[in-house]
TIPARO-346711 format. One record per residue: residue in one letter; x, y, z of N, C-alpha, C in turn. Coordinates in pm, whole numbers, padded with zeros to 5 digits, always signed. Layout:
<kolzas>
aXYZXYZXYZ;...
</kolzas>
This chain:
<kolzas>
m+00103-00123+00001-00019+00011+00010+00099+00118+00018;s+00061+00239-00075+00146+00336-00111+00110+00452-00006;t-00024+00462+00046-00108+00555+00106-00112+00513+00286;s-00105+00569+00349-00102+00544+00510-00220+00647+00524;y-00265+00615+00655-00392+00671+00705-00403+00703+00851;y-00440+00795+00892-00453+00775+01057-00617+00841+01054;i-00694+00781+01144-00825+00808+01156-00816+00882+01323;n-00870+00987+01318-00855+01088+01439-01012+01073+01477;t-01032+01078+01632-01173+01075+01686-01142+01245+01736;t-01256+01312+01649-01264+01481+01692-01334+01478+01795;n-01334+01603+01874-01426+01673+01964-01514+01772+01908;n-01479+01809+01803-01527+01889+01725-01591+02072+01797;r-01496+02061+01906-01465+02201+01992-01374+02253+01955;l-01409+02405+01920-01303+02501+01932-01205+02515+02041;p-01059+02502+02004-00961+02493+02165-00972+02635+02192;a-00927+02663+02321-00930+02779+02376-00791+02824+02392;n-00731+02880+02271-00611+02982+02268-00605+03057+02200;l-00466+03104+02202-00440+03245+02145-00514+03236+02000;t-00479+03136+01916-00481+03106+01764-00662+03110+01752;t-00708+03062+01829-00872+03058+01810-00917+03223+01829;q-00865+03289+01918-00921+03416+01980-00894+03496+01874;t-00785+03500+01821-00731+03570+01712-00813+03572+01600;l-00859+03428+01575-00960+03422+01462-01066+03449+01461;e-01145+03435+01606-01280+03484+01647-01290+03650+01622;s-01201+03709+01652-01209+03866+01633-01180+03925+01526;a-01098+03829+01402-01057+03898+01308-01153+03945+01190;c-01128+04008+01099-01207+04059+01002-01119+04072+00861;a-01043+03967+00835-00954+03997+00751-01013+04018+00596;l-01117+03988+00568-01179+03995+00433-01178+04117+00392;d-01236+04193+00512-01267+04315+00487-01134+04407+00470;f-01037+04372+00506-00908+04452+00485-00878+04386+00320;h-00899+04259+00282-00845+04202+00148-00931+04302+00033;q-01045+04309+00064-01121+04372-00002-01092+04549-00063;t-00996+04615+00006-00963+04709+00004-00827+04740-00070;l-00769+04617-00119-00628+04608-00179-00630+04572-00368;p-00565+04663-00391-00572+04668-00554-00547+04520-00574;g-00637+04484-00703-00626+04375-00771-00745+04265-00683;y-00779+04294-00579-00877+04208-00507-01011+04158-00598;a-01035+04039-00589-01123+03977-00682-01158+03829-00624;k-01280+03788-00622-01322+03658-00512-01262+03555-00628;t-01174+03453-00588-01129+03359-00667-01257+03241-00700;p-01237+03195-00822-01354+03113-00866-01377+02991-00785;l-01508+02913-00781-01510+02797-00738-01605+02727-00857;i-01480+02652-00899-01531+02598-01040-01594+02448-01012;t-01686+02402-01089-01751+02273-01053-01695+02182-01157;l-01655+02049-01153-01634+01954-01221-01694+01818-01260;p-01820+01845-01316-01912+01702-01300-01834+01579-01367;g-01755+01630-01500-01665+01504-01563-01576+01460-01473;l-01508+01520-01373-01405+01444-01297-01479+01369-01200;a-01597+01427-01122-01692+01356-01036-01750+01209-01078;k-01793+01231-01198-01812+01100-01281-01734+01014-01302;k-01607+01033-01325-01488+00975-01357-01448+00871-01222;y-01468+00943-01104-01452+00904-00993-01545+00828-00909;g-01689+00855-00969-01793+00793-00910-01849+00864-00758;v-01845+00980-00784-01919+01083-00690-02025+01177-00731;a-02104+01258-00642-02179+01322-00674-02104+01460-00765;d-02069+01547-00672-02002+01630-00708-01874+01681-00695;i-01773+01755-00745-01653+01796-00744-01671+01921-00744;y-01623+02016-00644-01598+02159-00670-01443+02182-00616;v-01367+02288-00695-01221+02343-00667-01243+02474-00677;k-01195+02524-00548-01160+02663-00512-01039+02700-00567;d-01028+02799-00682-00883+02783-00757-00808+02925-00689;e-00728+02870-00599-00640+03045-00555-00530+03045-00632;s-00529+02971-00735-00396+03039-00853-00435+03183-00903;k-00579+03211-00877-00601+03347-00958-00583+03445-00820;r-00549+03428-00725-00525+03545-00630-00442+03634-00619;f-00509+03769-00624-00382+03861-00646-00275+03865-00731;g-00311+03773-00855-00200+03765-00976-00075+03683-00898;m-00085+03615-00782+00029+03579-00727+00021+03420-00753;n-00059+03383-00811-00061+03214-00844-00056+03103-00709;a-00103+03173-00596-00109+03097-00513-00167+03177-00367;f-00261+03096-00281-00331+03169-00173-00239+03223-00058;k-00118+03208-00052-00056+03243+00047-00022+03394+00053;s-00057+03473-00026-00057+03625-00042-00189+03663+00065;l-00284+03601+00102-00401+03624+00186-00361+03636+00327;g-00258+03561+00359-00220+03525+00503-00108+03623+00534;a+00004+03628+00437+00127+03730+00473+00084+03894+00455;v+00013+03938+00354-00032+04067+00367-00129+04102+00484;y-00182+04038+00511-00252+04049+00637-00216+04080+00779;a-00107+03959+00762-00026+03950+00902+00080+04109+00891;i+00133+04155+00789+00193+04258+00789+00132+04348+00808;h-00019+04407+00739-00088+04496+00780-00152+04513+00882;r-00169+04424+00985-00152+04390+01132-00026+04455+01217;l+00087+04410+01157+00225+04438+01213+00214+04586+01221;l+00206+04673+01069+00227+04808+01061+00101+04882+01140;q+00012+04821+01185-00086+04919+01242-00007+04928+01378;k+00029+04841+01419+00080+04870+01560+00239+04947+01561;n+00309+04935+01444+00452+04974+01413+00466+05036+01293;p+00414+05144+01251+00436+05220+01107+00583+05198+01081;n+00665+05191+01191+00828+05233+01159+00906+05110+01115;l+00834+04976+01115+00884+04843+01080+00920+04885+00951;d+01062+04866+00908+01133+04857+00778+01171+04742+00733;t+01204+04637+00743+01210+04494+00668+01163+04383+00739;f+01089+04293+00681+01053+04212+00729+01144+04083+00652;c+01145+03969+00733+01222+03864+00676+01106+03723+00721;t+01135+03629+00660+01082+03503+00644+01185+03376+00588;a+01144+03253+00646+01176+03155+00571+01062+03105+00472;t+01094+03004+00361+01011+02957+00306+01031+02868+00201;d+00917+02786+00155+00967+02640+00045+00906+02734-00095;g+00880+02859-00100+00842+02935-00228+00722+03015-00211;n+00616+02974-00182+00488+03066-00213+00477+03162-00069;h+00530+03131+00028+00491+03236+00151+00596+03311+00147;g+00706+03295+00084+00818+03394+00065+00771+03500-00032;k+00695+03441-00124+00720+03535-00236+00579+03638-00202;a+00470+03563-00125+00368+03647-00087+00448+03769+00022;v+00499+03715+00124+00606+03827+00214+00656+03933+00140;a+00733+03895+00033+00818+03996-00059+00676+04082-00140;w+00572+04048-00214+00463+04095-00216+00396+04228-00137;g+00378+04176-00034+00297+04215+00065+00392+04367+00107;t+00493+04334+00139+00598+04439+00178+00622+04512+00089;k+00616+04491-00046+00641+04575-00137+00501+04675-00143;l+00427+04619-00135+00297+04690-00151+00291+04791-00021;f+00373+04788+00081+00367+04894+00189+00479+04975+00140;g+00540+04943+00047+00688+05028+00043+00783+05004+00139;k+00784+04849+00189+00877+04796+00289+00966+04707+00237;k+01103+04660+00290+01193+04566+00230+01162+04417+00316;s+01200+04332+00210+01188+04193+00240+01336+04105+00242;v+01380+04020+00324+01454+03911+00314+01375+03771+00326;v+01427+03691+00239+01390+03551+00249+01474+03440+00258;y+01511+03327+00337+01567+03214+00313+01461+03135+00269;v+01573+03047+00202+01468+02938+00144+01602+02795+00191;p+01535+02696+00189+01586+02570+00196+01697+02522+00075;s+01775+02450+00081+01890+02395+00016+01817+02326-00120;d+01702+02283-00129+01675+02218-00218+01556+02299-00306;t+01560+02443-00304+01443+02522-00343+01486+02558-00489;t+01424+02533-00561+01476+02548-00732+01475+02698-00773;a+01557+02718-00879+01590+02855-00904+01449+02932-00947;s+01348+02849-00997+01218+02947-01058+01161+02955-00946;r+01167+02919-00824+01088+02971-00715+01160+03078-00662;m+01328+03091-00658+01392+03198-00625+01350+03291-00658;d+01355+03277-00783+01351+03406-00912+01199+03473-00906;a+01130+03410-00853+00961+03436-00840+00983+03521-00716;i+01031+03504-00600+01023+03570-00506+01097+03706-00531;a+01213+03678-00557+01335+03833-00590+01259+03910-00715;e+01152+03857-00778+01097+03957-00895+01001+04044-00788;h+00958+04024-00684+00890+04113-00597+00976+04188-00479;g+01097+04172-00526+01197+04290-00482+01281+04237-00337;a+01219+04123-00286+01326+04057-00182+01426+04012-00238;l+01530+04029-00099+01682+03980-00104+01655+03793-00067;v+01695+03718-00173+01681+03580-00149+01799+03505-00137;e+01798+03430+00016+01962+03356+00001+01900+03213+00048;k+01968+03110-00008+01940+02979+00009+02046+02937+00114;i+01999+02857+00195+02074+02796+00333+02118+02637+00305;n+02171+02604+00364+02224+02466+00390+02155+02392+00489;g+02009+02387+00437+01946+02304+00522+01820+02265+00479;n+01746+02228+00548+01575+02201+00539+01499+02344+00563;y+01346+02282+00544+01288+02413+00591+01286+02451+00748;d+01283+02359+00824+01308+02368+00961+01408+02469+00997;d+01541+02457+00915+01665+02518+00957+01661+02656+00887;a+01578+02641+00780+01562+02801+00732+01450+02880+00847;c+01395+02824+00877+01310+02880+01000+01390+02960+01091;a+01484+02850+01151+01590+02876+01278+01688+03012+01233;h+01727+03008+01083+01788+03068+01055+01741+03206+01035;a+01642+03235+01000+01529+03339+00959+01521+03448+01127;e+01487+03329+01184+01471+03395+01369+01607+03438+01382;r+01698+03386+01372+01872+03448+01426+01872+03554+01339;m+01866+03581+01212+01898+03718+01141+01801+03823+01207;c+01680+03772+01216+01602+03910+01262+01631+03935+01400;n+01690+03839+01480+01730+03911+01640+01845+03984+01629;e+01942+03956+01508+02063+04023+01490+02047+04126+01443;n+01945+04151+01358+01936+04277+01236+01844+04389+01262;g+01739+04328+01413+01630+04416+01423+01522+04396+01309;w+01520+04313+01270+01426+04289+01105+01289+04235+01201;q+01178+04225+01086+01046+04198+01193+01017+04033+01093;l+01035+03940+01203+00993+03798+01135+00852+03808+01086;v+00788+03736+00988+00662+03694+00922+00669+03561+00892;q+00680+03451+00984+00652+03313+00958+00546+03253+00981;d+00472+03180+00881+00342+03108+00898+00343+03005+00996;m+00454+02972+01070+00461+02847+01110+00483+02911+01314;a+00403+02846+01377+00380+02899+01513+00487+02802+01596;w+00536+02842+01719+00632+02787+01826+00574+02849+01935;e+00649+02800+02082+00632+02858+02210+00675+03006+02194;g+00618+03104+02243+00657+03245+02254+00655+03305+02100;y+00608+03246+02003+00576+03294+01864+00460+03254+01801;e+00360+03297+01858+00205+03254+01817+00127+03365+01738;e+00150+03480+01796+00067+03614+01733+00035+03628+01580;i+00172+03653+01544+00192+03690+01390+00127+03522+01297;p+00182+03415+01342+00116+03277+01255-00031+03311+01269;a-00114+03359+01376-00243+03338+01413-00300+03421+01297;d-00232+03566+01268-00293+03641+01176-00285+03587+01056;i-00164+03533+01032-00170+03477+00893-00270+03384+00880;v-00307+03297+00965-00421+03204+00934-00561+03264+00953;a-00594+03386+01003-00715+03459+00961-00710+03525+00840;g-00594+03548+00782-00585+03567+00647-00633+03485+00552;y-00629+03315+00582-00646+03242+00481-00778+03219+00483;i-00876+03270+00606-01004+03221+00635-01103+03284+00500;s-01038+03412+00472-01134+03473+00368-01159+03428+00245;m-01078+03260+00220-01105+03185+00074-01250+03127+00133;f-01243+03101+00243-01378+03008+00288-01470+03090+00284;i-01482+03215+00341-01591+03322+00350-01627+03343+00243;e-01554+03373+00119-01567+03390-00009-01703+03321-00090;m-01674+03179+00018-01803+03095-00086-01922+03066-00030;e-01961+03163+00092-02071+03160+00178-02198+03173+00083;n-02191+03231-00026-02339+03254-00106-02318+03143-00225;s-02225+03053-00225-02239+02924-00332-02262+02788-00240;l-02156+02817-00184-02142+02630-00097-02194+02638+00034;n-02137+02733+00089-02143+02725+00260-02276+02797+00306;t-02388+02729+00302-02520+02777+00349-02567+02735+00479;l-02641+02774+00564-02731+02753+00702-02813+02673+00652;p-02875+02578+00746-02808+02561+00873-02695+02432+00828;q-02661+02389+00732-02587+02276+00677-02499+02301+00557;p-02337+02274+00571-02259+02287+00438-02358+02229+00294;e-02318+02266+00200-02390+02158+00084-02268+02099+00032;v-02134+02086+00086-02041+01976+00069-02006+01862+00176;d-02008+01743+00150-02005+01634+00273-01842+01611+00288;i-01770+01627+00233-01598+01620+00246-01500+01709+00195;v-01406+01767+00249-01339+01860+00242-01190+01829+00265;f-01129+01846+00161-00993+01806+00148-00866+01900+00194;l-00794+01915+00256-00714+02009+00314-00547+01964+00321;q-00493+02000+00231-00356+01988+00222-00274+02068+00340;a-00153+01993+00399-00074+02048+00482+00032+02038+00488;g+00128+02158+00509+00236+02148+00541+00282+02176+00704;v+00314+02291+00753+00318+02312+00878+00163+02289+00953;g+00077+02281+00848-00061+02300+00858-00163+02399+00908;s-00105+02517+00877-00158+02643+00898-00297+02683+00810;f-00295+02655+00698-00405+02619+00602-00515+02538+00640;a-00462+02426+00671-00578+02319+00700-00636+02372+00848;a-00556+02436+00930-00619+02494+01040-00722+02606+01030;a-00698+02704+00931-00785+02785+00905-00905+02716+00827;g-00926+02614+00735-01028+02538+00688-01131+02485+00804;i-01030+02424+00895-01074+02333+01019-01157+02460+01111;f-01094+02544+01130-01180+02686+01221-01284+02700+01162;y-01289+02771+01009-01389+02795+00946-01534+02698+00978;y-01531+02564+00964-01615+02475+00952-01670+02476+01085;l-01560+02473+01179-01617+02430+01303-01679+02543+01393;h-01626+02673+01355-01707+02817+01403-01832+02798+01339;r-01833+02774+01207-01987+02770+01141-02108+02703+01143;y-02044+02577+01139-02135+02478+01160-02118+02380+01270;g-02013+02362+01353-02011+02298+01447-02018+02146+01435;v-02097+02060+01517-02142+01904+01435-02155+01860+01323;h-02205+01987+01285-02262+01950+01139-02201+01996+01032;r-02054+02005+01061-01963+02049+00958-01941+01933+00844;p-01871+01942+00739-01827+01852+00688-01738+01754+00689;a-01693+01654+00678-01584+01574+00731-01477+01632+00647;i-01345+01630+00736-01216+01695+00687-01119+01578+00673;v-01050+01596+00569-00928+01506+00536-00815+01592+00528;i-00717+01557+00595-00602+01631+00570-00476+01537+00482;v-00413+01617+00377-00335+01546+00320-00175+01578+00310;e-00071+01492+00322+00013+01526+00295+00140+01463+00216;p+00249+01493+00206+00371+01373+00105+00382+01272+00220;r+00414+01151+00154+00462+01042+00260+00576+01098+00287;e+00699+01183+00257+00817+01181+00330+00851+01303+00374;a+00708+01401+00375+00728+01486+00471+00581+01497+00547;d+00579+01401+00627+00481+01349+00713+00467+01400+00840;a+00488+01549+00904+00500+01588+01000+00334+01565+01088;v+00285+01622+01023+00146+01600+01058+00065+01434+01104;f+00128+01347+01019+00065+01206+01025+00173+01156+01125;t+00285+01193+01156+00377+01160+01228+00305+01174+01402;s+00267+01343+01410+00223+01369+01523+00113+01330+01558;f+00023+01296+01487-00109+01228+01512-00088+01103+01564;q+00006+01050+01532+00072+00896+01594+00106+00901+01726;e+00211+01016+01704+00262+01041+01870+00155+01093+01942;g+00083+01142+01913-00027+01215+02001+00021+01369+02044;k+00124+01416+01991+00200+01522+02042+00285+01586+01919;l+00315+01728+01913+00387+01770+01797+00547+01710+01797;t+00563+01657+01687+00653+01566+01629+00727+01603+01483;t+00830+01593+01506+00906+01622+01348+00888+01480+01257;s+00878+01531+01129+00847+01410+01027+00975+01308+01032;r+00986+01190+01009+01066+01088+00997+01087+01053+00872;g+01015+01146+00748+01048+01096+00591+01190+01176+00579;n+01207+01143+00471+01343+01207+00428+01347+01333+00336;a+01237+01384+00352+01200+01563+00292+01209+01534+00133;s+01189+01436+00053+01163+01434-00074+01068+01410-00112;t+01020+01526-00201+00891+01520-00277+00851+01647-00348;i+00794+01629-00445+00785+01732-00564+00690+01848-00476;m+00625+01807-00375+00513+01879-00318+00595+02011-00242;a+00662+02077-00290+00772+02189-00194+00686+02240-00100;g+00563+02302-00140+00476+02377-00075+00470+02309+00086;l+00454+02191+00060+00435+02082+00191+00505+02030+00246;n+00633+02039+00198+00763+01986+00243+00838+02034+00363;c+00742+02041+00482+00793+02080+00624+00798+01964+00707;g+00902+02040+00798+00948+01892+00901+00878+01899+01041;t+00791+01997+01073+00715+01981+01218+00599+02107+01204;p+00478+02031+01231+00366+02124+01238+00370+02256+01327;s+00294+02364+01291+00282+02466+01375+00239+02431+01501;s+00272+02474+01597+00210+02488+01702+00079+02551+01740;g+00040+02661+01644-00073+02737+01629-00177+02637+01580;a-00154+02568+01489-00245+02495+01414-00291+02376+01473;w-00203+02314+01584-00221+02174+01616-00329+02140+01680;d-00380+02238+01773-00510+02196+01848-00613+02205+01761;l-00615+02291+01671-00751+02279+01547-00735+02164+01473;l-00617+02129+01456-00608+01979+01350-00675+01871+01436;k-00647+01863+01551-00686+01743+01647-00825+01779+01683;s-00905+01904+01692-01026+01914+01714-01122+01881+01594;g-01051+01897+01444-01168+01881+01364-01139+01805+01263;a-00999+01744+01216-00967+01637+01113-00991+01507+01176;d-01076+01446+01063-01118+01326+01062-01055+01223+01020;l-00938+01262+00928-00863+01178+00843-00728+01214+00809;i-00628+01156+00816-00508+01212+00769-00430+01127+00663;l-00416+01174+00565-00340+01066+00446-00190+01134+00435;k-00100+01039+00407+00032+01032+00369+00034+00993+00206;i+00108+01062+00138+00035+01013-00003+00213+01026-00086;d+00211+00946-00190+00311+00910-00266+00327+01046-00391;d+00396+01083-00408+00418+01204-00542+00355+01151-00652;h+00339+01027-00684+00274+01006-00809+00102+01030-00811;y+00050+01028-00709-00098+01089-00708-00079+01238-00723;a+00000+01300-00679+00003+01455-00705+00001+01478-00830;c+00114+01369-00909+00120+01390-01063+00006+01350-01119;q-00049+01280-01081-00194+01237-01129-00293+01332-01166;a-00334+01381-00992-00425+01496-00982-00397+01604-01101;m-00266+01665-01067-00224+01766-01187-00263+01759-01324;r-00247+01597-01391-00307+01593-01545-00430+01553-01525;d-00494+01520-01427-00697+01500-01414-00729+01663-01441;l-00646+01758-01388-00693+01874-01386-00666+01970-01509;y-00518+01929-01544-00499+02005-01674-00553+01920-01810;h-00571+01804-01808-00625+01755-01925-00769+01680-01879;p-00842+01789-01858-00990+01754-01808-01080+01670-01881;v-01188+01628-01808-01273+01571-01876-01373+01648-01984;t-01408+01597-02096-01464+01667-02164-01615+01739-02125;g-01599+01894-02140-01695+01978-02068-01646+02026-01944;d-01575+01973-01898-01471+02038-01742-01394+02142-01778;d-01390+02263-01679-01269+02388-01723-01124+02313-01660;r-01044+02345-01760-00909+02295-01718-00844+02413-01614;i-00771+02324-01538-00753+02407-01389-00594+02363-01379;i-00508+02512-01365-00360+02477-01366-00348+02435-01204;a-00271+02351-01168-00291+02325-01051-00096+02288-01026;g-00021+02354-00949+00110+02275-00928+00103+02157-00829;e+00201+02126-00812+00234+02017-00720+00183+01988-00589;s+00165+02102-00510+00099+02131-00373-00041+02149-00406;g-00085+02231-00497-00212+02272-00503-00282+02156-00554;a-00241+02014-00604-00329+01959-00652-00339+01838-00532;a-00249+01854-00420-00266+01765-00320-00405+01699-00259;g-00490+01767-00252-00584+01734-00189-00688+01636-00276;l-00659+01686-00401-00741+01577-00515-00649+01454-00524;a-00513+01489-00488-00409+01343-00502-00484+01263-00376;g-00495+01315-00232-00554+01234-00174-00674+01146-00166;f-00756+01254-00254-00885+01201-00302-00893+01061-00383;i-00779+01095-00491-00766+01010-00588-00709+00863-00530;a-00631+00874-00433-00525+00770-00358-00666+00696-00304;l-00765+00763-00243-00859+00675-00135-00973+00595-00257;c-00953+00648-00382-01027+00578-00482-00984+00462-00559;s-00830+00465-00502-00771+00388-00627-00742+00259-00543;e-00700+00288-00385-00635+00144-00331-00760+00101-00234;k-00775-00047-00237-00892-00115-00196-00831-00105-00023;e-00712-00120-00005-00694-00114+00167-00696+00010+00202;l-00782+00117+00146-00807+00219+00238-00981+00214+00267;t-01026+00124+00249-01183+00091+00255-01226+00137+00380;k-01133+00106+00525-01188+00159+00633-01168+00343+00638;a-01065+00367+00584-01058+00534+00539-01181+00559+00521;k-01226+00531+00385-01330+00575+00303-01435+00544+00377;e-01485+00459+00478-01576+00438+00526-01615+00534+00643;h-01493+00612+00717-01493+00666+00821-01534+00797+00799;i-01499+00865+00651-01546+01005+00628-01684+00959+00515;k-01752+00865+00518-01848+00816+00442-01842+00865+00303;l-01709+00823+00234-01700+00872+00085-01793+00764+00034;s-01879+00799-00097-01964+00728-00147-01971+00774-00307;h-02082+00705-00363-02132+00758-00497-02225+00910-00466;r-02264+00934-00359-02373+01063-00317-02253+01174-00245;s-02128+01171-00254-02055+01234-00184-02034+01380-00266;r-02030+01479-00219-02005+01626-00270-01909+01674-00185;i-01766+01700-00291-01634+01715-00213-01612+01852-00274;l-01515+01901-00182-01451+02036-00191-01316+02027-00168;f-01237+02080-00320-01083+02090-00274-01073+02217-00327;v-00942+02255-00236-00879+02395-00267-00729+02389-00374;n-00761+02450-00468-00625+02431-00561-00546+02561-00506;t-00423+02498-00417-00355+02619-00353-00246+02704-00400;e-00249+02667-00538-00125+02723-00623-00161+02626-00780;g-00102+02741-00851-00076+02709-00986+00038+02669-01048;d+00101+02691-01140+00228+02672-01191+00358+02730-01138;t+00325+02722-01002+00459+02805-00949+00588+02750-00953;d+00596+02638-01012+00747+02598-01074+00723+02527-01203;k+00716+02625-01314+00688+02603-01428+00777+02505-01504;p+00886+02499-01485+00977+02371-01541+00880+02207-01510;m+00879+02229-01358+00841+02093-01291+00681+02085-01345;f+00576+02194-01349+00509+02146-01382+00469+02107-01555;d+00520+02159-01633+00520+02152-01766+00590+01999-01780;k+00663+01931-01727+00726+01798-01742+00604+01722-01669;i+00537+01755-01578+00441+01653-01535+00303+01657-01583;v+00271+01784-01627+00129+01750-01724+00159+01718-01852;k+00280+01683-01918+00309+01650-02024+00339+01483-02015;e+00358+01435-01929+00361+01300-01928+00243+01231-01883;m+00177+01188-01987+00030+01149-01969-00011+01000-01898;t+00107+00946-01876+00112+00795-01796+00219+00808-01704;r+00197+00732-01616+00333+00756-01487+00436+00679-01542;
</kolzas>
């Protein structure tokens, strides 16, 4: 079996902590709507793909259209920067570590406010991802290490230089800014309220959310728990097999670093340790955690790029297609019957995915979508 799963017993209660308090009081969408280039990203229905995989409906929220940034990360970074500048308008240089999209978002956000940015990336970051960050005015430096090493380096450099750290991962003593980033992500879910998210119950049965450090997944879980409580849809967390920090943490019952080798094409999800700010929300509302092999991400990208006749084409990068990749794994592997039963996946299921990024690594994307078979 190439897919592993963990069935979680949820309590469906919002945890009482700083992250939840921040999310309950935030109104990030009001701010986002004031920004140049703001537009609600499309919600796309794929009836042909739904028929292919034997479910009732498939919806894709396409975040590749967000602010011209080709990824959802700008929602969180720009809101956190806005909040920091409200408190201290004299901040000049912002710094972060990234696998790609978050760093680009920080660079874009700081430039929007006329500020400077420094971005550190892991040693395996591709040149095209580094160039995309630098295009927004950031100083980009590669460190000799992985994502967690880059985070530690960014924190040290901020302490030494008086820069402001804007990291989307929380740890003890660093929680407020990551919480603001999560609050920014919730805008994409609120945008769907007039189409999919209607009271008293949502019009989808299962939501697939990909996880790196878990901040995006935490945003989705907060939204559905806060709005629907026990009537929320089932929530599935998907991550790479070799960057399985969330899966491993659930197995251990505490925040734990991935034991994988950090080798995956899903660069945006290639993180070593979950965010402490996300962890309690994941425990409260994640029904199923999947860790998948890269070939499922490739298949999902091709399914979206080479659509069933009548469906719209969607440009989804390796991490952007990860939710769909997890669904394909569930549909493909007989050994996952218990997992499917737990989330009540059936021919009647209405399913929501979020395409969190487009072709952010164009050479990699072109190579994958041109390969019609594994």
